[in-house]
C-alpha positions as CSV (number, residue, x, y, z in Angstrom):
1,X,15.0,18.1,-0.7
2,X,13.6,15.3,-2.9
3,X,12.0,12.4,-1.1
4,X,11.8,8.8,-2.1
5,X,8.4,9.3,-3.7
6,X,7.2,12.8,-4.6
7,X,3.9,14.0,-5.9
8,X,4.2,17.5,-7.4
9,X,1.0,19.4,-8.1
10,X,-0.5,16.2,-9.5
11,X,-3.8,16.2,-11.4
12,X,-5.3,12.9,-12.5
13,X,-8.2,12.7,-15.0
14,X,-10.4,10.1,-16.6
15,X,-11.5,10.8,-20.1
16,X,-10.5,14.4,-19.7
17,X,-12.4,15.0,-16.4
18,X,-10.2,15.6,-13.4
19,X,-10.8,13.5,-10.3
20,X,-7.9,14.6,-8.1
21,X,-6.3,18.0,-8.3
22,X,-3.1,19.7,-7.0
23,X,-1.8,16.7,-5.0
24,X,1.6,17.4,-3.5
25,X,3.4,15.4,-0.8
26,X,6.8,13.8,-0.2
27,X,7.4,10.3,1.2
28,X,10.7,9.8,2.9
29,X,12.5,6.4,3.3
30,X,10.9,4.4,6.1
31,X,8.0,6.9,6.5
32,X,4.3,5.8,6.8
33,X,1.9,8.2,5.1
34,X,-1.8,7.7,5.8
35,X,-4.2,9.0,3.2
36,X,-7.7,9.3,4.7
37,X,-11.0,10.4,3.3
38,X,-14.5,9.0,2.5
39,X,-15.3,6.7,-0.5
40,X,-14.9,8.5,-3.8
41,X,-12.5,11.1,-2.5
42,X,-9.7,9.9,-4.9
43,X,-7.5,8.0,-2.4
44,X,-7.0,4.8,-4.5
45,X,-6.6,6.9,-7.7
46,X,-3.6,8.6,-6.1
47,X,-1.7,5.4,-5.3
48,X,-2.7,3.6,-8.5
49,X,-1.1,6.5,-10.5
50,X,2.3,5.7,-8.9
51,X,1.9,2.1,-10.2
52,X,0.8,3.1,-13.6
53,X,-2.5,1.2,-13.3
54,X,-5.1,3.9,-13.6
55,X,-7.0,1.8,-16.1
56,X,-8.7,2.9,-19.3
57,X,-9.0,6.6,-19.8
58,X,-7.0,7.5,-16.7
59,X,-3.8,9.5,-16.8
60,X,-1.8,12.1,-15.0
61,X,-2.7,15.3,-16.8
62,X,-0.7,17.8,-14.8
63,X,2.3,17.8,-12.4
64,X,4.7,14.9,-11.8
65,X,5.2,11.8,-9.7
66,X,8.9,11.1,-9.1
67,X,10.3,7.9,-7.6
68,X,14.0,7.9,-6.7
69,X,14.4,10.9,-9.0
70,X,12.6,9.4,-12.0
71,X,9.4,10.7,-13.5
72,X,6.9,7.7,-13.3
73,X,4.4,9.1,-15.8
74,X,7.1,9.4,-18.4
75,X,8.5,5.9,-18.0
76,X,7.8,3.4,-20.8
77,X,5.7,0.5,-19.7
78,X,8.6,-2.0,-19.9
79,X,10.4,0.2,-17.3
80,X,7.3,0.4,-15.1
81,X,7.1,-3.4,-15.1
82,X,10.6,-3.6,-13.7
83,X,9.6,-1.3,-10.8
84,X,6.2,-2.9,-10.0
85,X,6.8,-5.5,-7.3
86,X,10.6,-5.1,-7.2
87,X,10.9,-1.5,-6.1
88,X,7.2,-0.5,-5.5
89,X,4.9,-3.1,-4.0
90,X,1.2,-2.9,-3.7
91,X,-1.4,-4.6,-1.5
92,X,-5.1,-4.3,-2.5
93,X,-8.2,-4.2,-0.4
94,X,-8.8,-7.9,-1.0
95,X,-5.3,-9.4,-1.6
96,X,-6.9,-12.8,-1.7
97,X,-8.8,-11.9,-4.8
98,X,-5.5,-11.3,-6.6
99,X,-4.4,-14.9,-5.8
100,X,-5.2,-17.5,-8.4
101,X,-7.6,-19.9,-6.7
102,X,-6.4,-23.0,-8.6
103,X,-2.7,-22.7,-8.0
104,X,-0.8,-23.4,-4.8
105,X,0.7,-20.4,-2.9
106,X,4.2,-21.8,-3.5
107,X,3.8,-21.6,-7.3
108,X,2.4,-18.1,-7.1
109,X,5.3,-16.9,-5.0
110,X,7.9,-18.4,-7.4
111,X,6.1,-16.8,-10.3
112,X,6.0,-13.4,-8.6
113,X,9.8,-13.5,-7.9
114,X,10.7,-15.0,-11.3
115,X,9.1,-12.0,-13.0
116,X,11.9,-9.8,-11.7
117,X,15.0,-12.0,-11.5
118,X,16.2,-15.6,-12.2
119,X,15.3,-17.6,-9.1
120,X,14.8,-21.3,-8.4
121,X,11.7,-22.6,-6.8
122,X,13.8,-23.6,-3.8
123,X,15.2,-20.1,-3.4
124,X,11.8,-18.6,-3.7
125,X,10.4,-20.9,-1.1
126,X,13.3,-20.2,1.3
127,X,12.7,-16.5,0.9
128,X,9.0,-16.9,1.6
129,X,9.5,-19.1,4.6
130,X,12.0,-16.6,6.0
131,X,9.5,-13.8,5.6
132,X,6.7,-15.8,7.0
133,X,8.8,-16.7,10.0
134,X,9.7,-13.0,10.6
135,X,6.0,-12.2,10.4
136,X,5.1,-14.8,13.0
137,X,3.5,-17.4,10.6
138,X,4.3,-20.6,12.4
139,X,3.0,-22.9,9.7
140,X,4.8,-21.6,6.7
141,X,5.1,-24.9,4.8
142,X,1.4,-25.6,5.2
143,X,0.7,-22.2,3.7
144,X,3.0,-22.8,0.8
145,X,1.3,-26.1,0.1
146,X,-2.2,-24.6,0.3
147,X,-4.5,-23.2,-2.3
148,X,-6.0,-19.8,-1.5
149,X,-9.5,-21.3,-0.9
150,X,-8.0,-23.5,1.8
151,X,-7.0,-20.4,3.8
152,X,-9.1,-17.9,5.7
153,X,-9.7,-14.4,4.2
154,X,-7.5,-12.9,6.8
155,X,-4.7,-15.3,6.1
156,X,-5.0,-14.7,2.4
157,X,-4.7,-11.0,3.0
158,X,-1.5,-11.6,5.1
159,X,-0.1,-13.8,2.4
160,X,-0.8,-11.0,-0.1
161,X,1.2,-8.6,2.0
162,X,4.1,-11.1,2.3
163,X,4.1,-11.6,-1.5
164,X,4.2,-7.9,-2.0
165,X,7.3,-7.8,0.2
166,X,9.2,-10.7,-1.4
167,X,11.5,-8.5,-3.4
168,X,12.0,-6.1,-0.4
169,X,10.5,-3.0,-2.2
170,X,11.5,0.4,-0.9
171,X,7.8,1.6,-1.0
172,X,4.7,-0.4,-0.2
173,X,1.3,1.0,-1.3
174,X,-1.5,-0.4,0.8
175,X,-5.0,0.3,-0.6
176,X,-7.6,-0.3,2.2
177,X,-5.6,-3.4,3.4
178,X,-7.8,-3.9,6.6
179,X,-11.3,-2.8,5.5
180,X,-12.4,-6.4,4.6
181,X,-11.1,-7.9,7.9
182,X,-12.6,-8.4,11.3
183,X,-11.3,-6.3,14.2
184,X,-8.9,-9.0,15.5
185,X,-7.3,-9.6,12.1
186,X,-7.2,-5.8,11.4
187,X,-5.0,-5.4,14.5
188,X,-2.8,-8.3,13.5
189,X,-2.4,-6.9,10.0
190,X,-1.5,-3.4,11.4
191,X,1.2,-5.0,13.6
192,X,2.6,-7.0,10.7
193,X,2.8,-3.9,8.5
194,X,4.6,-2.0,11.3
195,X,7.0,-4.9,11.7
196,X,7.8,-4.9,8.0
197,X,8.8,-1.2,8.4
198,X,11.0,-2.0,11.3
199,X,12.6,-5.1,9.7
200,X,13.0,-3.8,6.2
201,X,12.9,0.0,6.5
202,X,10.0,0.0,4.0
203,X,8.2,3.3,3.4
204,X,4.4,3.0,3.1
205,X,1.4,4.8,1.8
206,X,-1.7,3.5,3.7
207,X,-5.0,4.4,2.0
208,X,-8.0,4.1,4.3
209,X,-11.2,5.7,5.3
210,X,-10.5,4.6,8.9
211,X,-8.6,7.2,10.9
212,X,-8.3,4.6,13.7
213,X,-5.9,2.5,11.5
214,X,-4.0,5.6,10.5
215,X,-3.8,6.6,14.2
216,X,-2.1,3.3,14.9
217,X,0.4,3.5,12.0
218,X,1.0,6.8,10.3
219,X,3.9,9.3,10.8
220,X,2.2,11.7,8.4
221,X,-1.4,12.2,7.4
222,X,-3.0,13.5,4.2
223,X,-6.7,14.1,4.4
224,X,-8.5,14.1,1.0
225,X,-12.0,15.3,0.1
226,X,-13.6,15.6,-3.3
227,X,-10.2,15.0,-4.9
228,X,-8.4,17.8,-3.1
229,X,-6.2,18.0,0.0
230,X,-7.9,19.5,3.0
231,X,-5.1,18.8,5.5
232,X,-1.5,17.5,5.4
233,X,1.0,17.3,8.2
234,X,2.7,15.3,11.0
235,X,0.3,12.7,12.4
236,X,0.8,13.8,16.0
237,X,-0.2,17.4,15.2
238,X,-3.1,16.5,12.9
239,X,-4.6,14.0,15.4
240,X,-4.1,16.4,18.3
241,X,-5.2,19.6,16.8
242,X,-6.7,19.2,13.3
243,X,-7.2,22.4,11.4
244,X,-9.9,21.3,9.0
245,X,-13.5,20.8,10.1
246,X,-13.7,17.7,7.8
247,X,-10.7,16.1,9.6
248,X,-12.4,16.7,13.0
249,X,-15.5,14.9,11.6
250,X,-13.3,11.9,10.6
251,X,-11.6,11.8,14.0
252,X,-15.0,11.9,15.8
253,X,-16.5,9.2,13.6
254,X,-14.2,6.2,14.1
255,X,-12.9,4.1,17.0
256,X,-9.3,4.2,18.0
257,X,-6.9,1.3,17.2
258,X,-3.8,1.8,19.4
259,X,-0.3,0.7,18.7
260,X,0.6,-2.6,20.4
């Protein structure tokens, strides 16, 4: 049975040299898949391929990535632009770095939504304030009026997540969304991502080297090493009884971050 987002024996190469090989998994609606592994294992490459943002020299050289039944590598760029942000959202490691430092948050929110549909500034602000309120931001209007440099790094990251959810995408790709944050803000960010899943039914792929964050969030875990899958299965099973020695090393190396 086809999932919402399917990777089928995917190989991704840069300038003809493969960096990830034989990647297969299926993401169901509302599911959170955690992709774990050390730096350089290919985690970010896998999610960037779904967005079509591999960069110069990068391409899917084997297999297929299918979203809602459509082959993403075969879609023309104009069709991919319609999907990015609207149907597939993405949060980067430092979401604040993707915000323009000399434009207010309200202007960037309107621009993000207007790229996909005709929307007035007032409508965009109302949607943002509604989302901020559901996420527990009690000073939404101040945030809208702020420039990114007037907000903390943690708040910019949370604003970045909110912007990624403005169009209520069915899939959110989160690439190391907590690694640049202190422990308290990490916990808050994890809680907000889980809340988005409950409120919106959003499926997520969470990329991280931190098994502690995956332990707090994931339904399914994929462990990656040297560009290849070493373990893939239900989170409860993998965390309780990992089959791969490398997974056992990851579990032993990081602190636990429990669900609230």
